[in-house]
C-alpha positions in Angstrom: 102.3 -43.8 30.4 99.5 -41.4 31.3 99.6 -38.0 32.9 98.8 -39.1 36.4 101.9 -41.4 36.4 104.0 -38.2 35.9 102.5 -36.3 38.8 104.7 -35.1 41.7 104.1 -33.7 45.1 105.9 -30.4 45.6 107.4 -29.5 49.0 109.3 -26.4 49.9 111.5 -26.0 53.0 112.4 -22.6 54.3 116.2 -22.2 54.7 117.3 -18.7 55.7 121.0 -18.1 55.7 121.3 -17.1 59.3 118.7 -19.4 60.7 118.6 -22.8 58.9 116.3 -25.4 60.5 117.7 -28.5 62.3 117.9 -31.4 59.9 115.7 -33.7 62.0 113.1 -30.9 62.4 113.0 -30.5 58.6 112.5 -34.2 58.0 109.7 -34.5 60.6 108.0 -31.3 59.2 108.1 -32.8 55.7 106.5 -36.0 56.8 103.9 -34.1 58.8 103.1 -31.9 55.8 102.5 -34.9 53.6 100.2 -36.5 56.3 98.3 -33.3 56.6 97.4 -33.4 52.9 96.6 -37.1 53.0 94.3 -36.7 56.0 92.5 -33.6 54.7 93.1 -32.8 51.0 90.3 -30.3 51.0 89.8 -28.7 47.6 92.8 -30.7 46.2 91.1 -34.1 46.7 91.0 -34.8 43.0 94.7 -34.1 42.5 95.7 -36.1 45.6 93.5 -39.1 44.5 95.0 -39.0 41.0 98.5 -38.9 42.3 98.0 -41.7 44.8 96.0 -43.9 42.4 99.1 -44.9 40.4 101.1 -45.9 43.5 103.9 -43.7 42.3 104.2 -41.2 45.2 107.0 -39.1 43.9 107.9 -36.0 45.9 110.4 -33.2 45.1 111.8 -30.9 47.8 113.0 -27.4 46.9 114.4 -24.7 49.2 113.5 -21.0 49.5 114.4 -18.0 51.6 113.5 -14.3 51.8 111.4 -13.1 48.9 111.4 -16.6 47.4 109.7 -18.0 50.5 107.2 -15.1 50.5 106.3 -16.0 46.9 106.0 -19.6 47.8 103.6 -18.7 50.6 101.4 -16.8 48.2 100.7 -20.0 46.2 97.9 -22.4 47.2 99.3 -24.9 49.7 99.7 -25.7 53.4 102.5 -24.9 55.8 103.6 -27.0 58.7 105.7 -25.3 61.4 107.6 -27.8 63.5 110.1 -26.6 66.0 112.8 -24.8 63.9 111.4 -25.9 60.5 108.8 -24.6 58.1 107.8 -26.8 55.2 105.0 -26.0 52.7 103.3 -28.7 50.8 101.3 -28.1 47.6 98.7 -30.1 45.6 100.3 -32.6 43.2 101.2 -31.3 39.8 102.4 -32.8 36.5 106.2 -33.3 36.7 106.8 -30.8 33.9 104.2 -28.2 34.9 105.2 -26.7 38.3 103.9 -23.3 39.1 106.5 -20.8 37.9 107.4 -19.5 41.4 108.1 -23.1 42.6 109.9 -24.2 39.4 112.5 -21.5 39.8 113.5 -22.7 43.3 116.6 -24.7 43.7 116.6 -28.4 44.6 120.2 -28.5 45.7 121.6 -26.7 48.7 119.6 -28.5 51.4 122.7 -29.5 53.4 121.2 -29.3 56.9 122.7 -30.6 60.2 121.5 -31.2 63.7 123.3 -28.9 66.1 121.5 -30.3 69.2 120.1 -33.5 70.4 116.6 -34.2 69.0 113.6 -34.3 71.4 112.7 -37.8 72.7 111.2 -40.0 70.0 107.5 -40.7 70.0 105.6 -43.3 67.9 105.4 -43.5 65.0 109.1 -43.4 64.3 110.5 -43.2 60.7 113.9 -44.8 60.7 116.6 -43.8 58.1 118.9 -46.4 56.7 122.3 -45.7 58.3 124.1 -47.1 55.3 122.9 -44.4 52.9 124.1 -40.8 52.5 121.3 -38.5 51.5 121.0 -34.7 51.3 118.4 -33.2 53.6 116.1 -32.6 50.7 116.3 -36.2 49.5 115.8 -37.5 53.1 112.8 -35.2 53.5 111.2 -36.7 50.5 112.0 -40.2 51.7 110.6 -39.4 55.2 107.4 -38.2 53.5 107.2 -41.5 51.6 107.6 -43.5 54.8 104.9 -41.5 56.5 102.6 -42.0 53.5 103.2 -45.8 53.6 102.4 -45.9 57.3 99.2 -43.9 56.6 98.1 -46.4 54.0 98.8 -49.3 56.3 96.7 -47.8 59.1 93.0 -48.4 59.6 90.4 -45.7 60.4 90.8 -46.1 64.2 94.6 -45.9 64.0 94.4 -42.8 61.8 92.0 -41.2 64.3 94.4 -41.8 67.1 97.3 -40.5 65.1 95.2 -37.4 64.2 94.5 -36.8 67.8 98.2 -36.5 68.4 98.6 -33.9 65.6 99.8 -36.4 63.0 103.2 -36.1 64.6 106.1 -38.4 63.7 109.7 -38.8 64.9 112.6 -39.3 62.5 115.7 -41.1 63.7 118.6 -43.0 62.1 118.5 -46.8 62.9 121.5 -49.0 63.6 122.4 -51.3 60.7 121.1 -54.3 62.6 118.0 -52.5 63.8 117.1 -51.3 60.3 117.4 -54.9 58.9 115.3 -56.3 61.7 112.5 -53.7 61.1 112.5 -54.4 57.4 112.3 -58.2 58.0 109.4 -57.6 60.5 107.2 -56.5 57.6 107.0 -52.8 58.5 106.3 -50.3 55.8 109.6 -49.8 53.9 110.5 -47.2 51.3 112.4 -48.6 48.3 113.7 -45.7 46.2 113.1 -45.5 42.5 116.6 -44.2 42.0 115.9 -40.9 40.3 118.5 -39.1 42.3 121.5 -39.7 44.7 121.1 -43.4 45.4 120.8 -46.7 43.6 117.3 -47.9 42.4 115.7 -50.2 44.9 117.6 -48.9 47.9 115.7 -49.2 51.2 115.8 -45.7 52.6 113.3 -45.5 55.4 111.2 -47.9 57.5 108.1 -46.8 59.5 107.8 -48.2 63.0 104.6 -48.1 65.1 103.0 -50.8 67.3 100.0 -51.1 65.0 102.1 -51.6 61.8 103.8 -54.9 62.6 102.9 -57.7 60.2 101.5 -55.3 57.5 103.7 -55.3 54.4 103.8 -52.1 52.3 106.6 -50.9 50.0 107.3 -48.3 47.3 
């Protein structure tokens, strides 16, 4: 196994004690942050290409607040602000070589909830499997995977149209029957590697947009 196979995409979500983000907002912000980096990696093109080239699109979400968040902002990265959520994405790094100020952040403690009805869904929609329980951090990573698979399955014109709408996504939980139907339709589906929380091979998310039907993609 070479070094690129051990690369990971770091994401940090801001969770202040008094003002935590809505869970759906955080999931959507995570997906949009990933898309932002895929669409325009800028100076990190080499790292992004190396990370994607193996097909192992591992992501790890950590949380920060107060001074931790300010230190996270000082590191090279890109922040997406989406409704109540702020998520910062960083260039891919080797799994065991995170920047110090990110490595010290906690992975656990991302138990977020929705306290109000999400805004009306707009395409593309990333649907969560209703049969799986995932922490918000885990679900944020999985939503990012689903967005990435949808991006890979889109052609240049479709990506341009998506870009024109700000690379926005909606995240919703499907019904059991609806999730199964979308997977059977050949939509991009995330199959988890099983590093944390759920069994290997579990289908966690499926990406749904009109232009994605009939294109099989999985991870």
